[in-house]
N, C-alpha and C positions, 0 to 999 in steps of 0.2 A: 504494500500500500504506500502511495506517495506520502512523504512526510507531512504534507499539509492537510491530508484528509482527516487525521485525528482531530485537529482543531475545527475543521468544517463539520464533522459529525457532532462534536461537542456543542457547537453553536446551534446545530439543528435540534439537538436534545433540549437545549435551553428553550428553544421555540416550542417544542412539544410540551414541556412543562408549563409554559405560559398558556398554551392553548388548552391544556387540561382544565384550566380555571373556567373555561366556557361551559364545561359539563358539570362542574362542581355543584352549582346551585340547582341545575335542572334535575339532577338525580335525587337531591334531598328536598325538592320543592314541596312535596306534600307535608313534610315535617315542618318546614318553615311557615307554610300557610297556617297550619294549626297553631304553632307557637306564637306567631305575631298577628293572627286573625287577618290575613291578607286576602284580598279578592283575587280572582283568577287573572284579571288584567294587571293588577299590581304585581302579582307573582311573575307574570311574563315580562313586565318591565324590569324587575329585579334581575332576571336571568340575562336580559339583553343589554343591560347597562354597561357590560364589559366592552361592548362594541361602540359605545357612544364616543369614547375618546378618539378612536380611529376615524369614525364617521365625521367628526367635527374638526379634528386637529391633525389628521394624517399628513396633509401637505405641509403644514407649518412645522410639524416635528421633523419631516424630511429635510426642510430647509435648515432647521436648527442643529441637525446632527453634525454638520460641518464644524460648528462651534463647540459642541458638547464632547464629541469623540466617541468612538465605539464602546470602549471599555466603561467609561463613565455612564453612558446611556444604559448599557446592559446591567451594570451593578445597581444603578438607581432604579431601573425598572423592576428588577427582581426584589430589591429591598422594599419597594413600594407594594408589590404584590404580596410579599410576606407580611408586612405591617398591616395591610388592609384585611388580610385573612384573619389575623389576630384580632383586629377590631370586630370583625364580623362574628368571630367565635364568642366574644365577650359581650356582644350587643344584647340588651334587654328590651329595647323598644325598636320599632321599625326605622325611625329617623337615622340613627347611626349606621344601621344596616345598609340603607340605601345610599347614604353619603359614602360609606366605605367602598361599596360596590362601584360607584361612579369614579372615585379616585383610583380604584383598582384598574379601571380602564386606561388611565394614564400610564400606569406601570406596564400594562400589557402592550400599549402602543410603543413605548420606548424599546421594549425587547424585540417586537416583531419588525421594527424598522432598522434597529441597529444590527441585529443578527444577520439578515440577508445582505446588508451593505458590507458588513465585515467579511462575510463569505466571498462576496464578489471581489473584495480587495486582496484577500490572502490566497485565493485560488489562482492557479496558473491559467493562461489564456485558453489552453486546451481543456482544462478541467472545469472552468467556470460554468459553462452551460449545464453540465451534469450536476454540479454542486447546487446550482439554483433550481434545477428540476427536483433534486432531493428536497430542498427547502420547501418547495410548493406542497409537499405532503404533510407539513407540520400540523395543520389544523385537523384533518381527519384522524391522524394518529393520536394527536393530543386529546381530541374529544373522546376517542375510543378508550384511551388509557384513563382519562379523567373519570369517565363514566364507570369503567370497570373497577378502578381503585376505590372510588367512592361507594359504588354499589356493594362491593365485597366488604368494605369497611363498616357498612351499616350492621353487619352481623355481630360486631364486637364493640362498636363505638356509637355514641349518639351524635347529633349534628354538631355540637360544640367540639367534641373530640375529633371529628373529621376535619373541621375547619382548622383546628390547632395542628393536626397532622400536616395539612397542606401548608400552613404557615412555616412549620419546621422544615419541610422539604424545600420550600422556596428560599428560606434563609440559608440552608446548606448549599444551595446552588450558587450562591454568591461566591463561594470559595473557588470553584473551577473557573467562574467568570473572571476572577482576579488573576488567575494563573494562566489564562489563555495567552498564547504568544502573539498578542496584538500590538505590542510596543505602545507607543503613544499615538497610534494611528487615528486619523480622522480624515474625512473627506476635506478637500481643500476649498474653503470659503463657501460661497453661495452661487448657485447657477441653476437656471431652469432647464429642464430636459427639452429635447426637440419635440415639435408638434406630434410626430408619429407616436411617441411614448404616451402623450396625453390621450390620444385616440385608443391605443392598445389597452391602457389601464381602464378607460371607460368600458371597453369591451369586457374586461375582467369583472367589472361591476355588474354587467348584465348576466355574467355567468353565476356569480354568487346570488344574484336576485332569483333566477329561476331554480338554481340548485336548492337554496334554502326554502323557497316556496314549496318545492316538491318534497324534500326530506322532512321538513317540519310539519307539514299538513298530511303526510302519508299515513301516520298512525290514526288520525281522525277519520280519514277516508276508509281505511281498512276495517276499523271497528264499526263505524256507522253504516257503511254501504256494502261491506263484504262479509260481515259477521265474524271477523277475527277477534280473538281475545286481546285485552290490553297488553298483556305480556308478549304475545306473539307479534302484535303490531309494533311494539317498541323494539323488539329484536330485529324485525325486518328493517325498520328505519335505521338502526345502527349498522346493519350489514350493508344497506344501500349506501350509507355515507362512506363506508370503507371501500366500496367498489371503485372509488376514484384512485385508490393506491396503485393498482396495476398500471394505470396510465403513467404514473411517475417512473415506474420501473422500465416501461417500454421506452419512454422518452430518454431516460438515461442511457439505455442501450443504443438508441438511434444516434445519440450524440457522443459516443465514445471517442470519436476522432475530432470533436470540436462542435461548434454551433452549426445548426442546419442553416442553409441558405434560405432566402425568402421563398423561392419556388418550391423547394423540398418541403418546407414547413406547410405551405398552403395545400400541397398534395396530401398531407395528413389531416390538416385541420378541416378542410372542406368536406370530405366524406364522413369524418367523425361527427361534425355538427349536423350534416344532412341526415345521418342515421338517428341522431338525437331528436331532430324535428319529426322524423317519420314515426318513431316509437312513442314519443311523449303522449300523444292523444290516446294510444292504446292502453296506457296505464289505467285510465278511467272508463274503459269499455268493459262491460261484463262478458268476458269471453272464457271464464274458467275459475271464477271465485278469487279469493284473496291470494292464493298461491301464484296464479298467473299474473295478477297485478304486481305482486312482489317481484317476480322474475323480470318483468318488463321494466319496472322502476330501477332495478339493479343494472339492467342493460343500458338504460338512459344515463345513469350516473357514470357507468363505466366508459361509455362512448365519449361523453363530454369531458370526462376526467383526463383524457389524453391531451386535451387542448391546454389546460391550465399550466402544466409544467413547461410547455413550449413557450407560452406567453412570458413566464418568469425568465426563461433562458434567453429570450430575444430582447428583453427589456433594456439591458445596457447598450445593445447595438442600436435599437430604435431611439434611445435617449441621446445617441451620438456621443457617448462617453469616450474620451480620448485616452484615458488611463484607468487602471484598476481603482484608484482613489479619486476619480473624477466626481465632483459634487453632484453631477447630474444623476448618478446612480442613486444617491441618497434621496434626492427629491423625487425621482421616479418611483422609488419604493414607497415614499410617502403618499404619492398619488395612488399607487396600487392599493395601499392600505385604506386610504380614504374611500375610494370607489368600492373596494371589496366590502368594507364594513358597512357602507351605505346600502349596498345591495342586500347584505345579510339582515340589516334592520328593516328594510322596506319589504323584502320578499314575502315573509309570512303574512303580514297584514294585508298586503296588496293581493296575495293569492286568496286570502279569505274573502276579500271584497269581490274578486272575480267569481268565486264559487257562489257568493250570495246573489250575484246578478245573473250569471249564466249557467250555474250548476257546475258539477265536477268536470264534465266534458269540456266546459269552457276553460278550465284551468289547464287541461292538456293542450288545447289549442294555443293558449297564451304562452306556455312553456316552449312550444314549437316555434312560435313567432319570435320569442326572445332569443332562442338558439340561432335562428337564421339572422336576426339582427346582430348577434355577436359575430357570426361569420362575416357579415358585411363590414362590420367595424374593424375586425382584424385585417381583412383584405385591404381596406382603405389605409390602415396604419402601415401595412407592408408596402403598399404602393407609394405612399408619401415618403416612407423611410428609404425607399430605393432612389429617390431623387438626390442629385448632388447637393451638398451643403452650400449655402450661399456665402 
């Protein structure tokens, strides 16, 4: 293994740990609802508050990273996550719980912008696309691990004990963050990415929008319309989320010799998103009970999941970064986080609105349209990115 890969994998693991906090509250939501007398909408807000920081401040954080530095941002982010988890564990009323969750989103934002930017800086030119493709898997892996650890932990710990456990794990993660061979690295100053990167990151926002609409509303559809049990529906949704992981592995294999050229990327992206658009409406057609709906949903996530790591890998190129520590990489990652978090926040309620207006088949058509819009957006980004710089 190349000597830089241990540091790359360590940074990816820090991202996985941060992403695990997304599933921390969703797993113990019934306990928190009972303890703090929360309504269902309030509980949903509590879960999603972790994404608010990215949705509001992602671009700003990307600009500021050049001043803060990778290591300081990572350590501050992890310490913030640990401290907020401690406050959440000790909270006796809803107010400090919500405030801590909101501040926790700032810590999450610092980690998920600093880590991929540091990965881009320390990876070799040949390894950078594969390293960023690996990074693209941190959310599904983190959500799966966060849900599994918290779920198994409920057998021996109450909600307070679980939150204290996460606080301890996050505090311990500060130690390897301090020891990573990053030197005093920071991106140099402030710079805006090229227009192609803005368009590509908007396309990524469309991806998180339809992906979260599908995976978050899938349990409700399976239980209410296909007769699945709550446990089965939850398991299907978790498996569907993890179906994006093979895409990262395939993308890494395709880029073993370096970044894909624009034409080669589009020859992969176009059929993947076309398949997504064709299959999405079939999730909500009664053609075989909940089992068939689950299989089609997994196929939809798997097909679209091949595109996300390619977007991550191409981002430094579309941003027109001139060097590994070019500040355009940090700001492009900030944009990616902002649009991605925005899509994750908007997706479930927008999907619910579509279902209310046009029924579940309408949601399938909406997901198909969004996947085609993503295809058009990526194609436009690649076309603009291919033009000579002025």
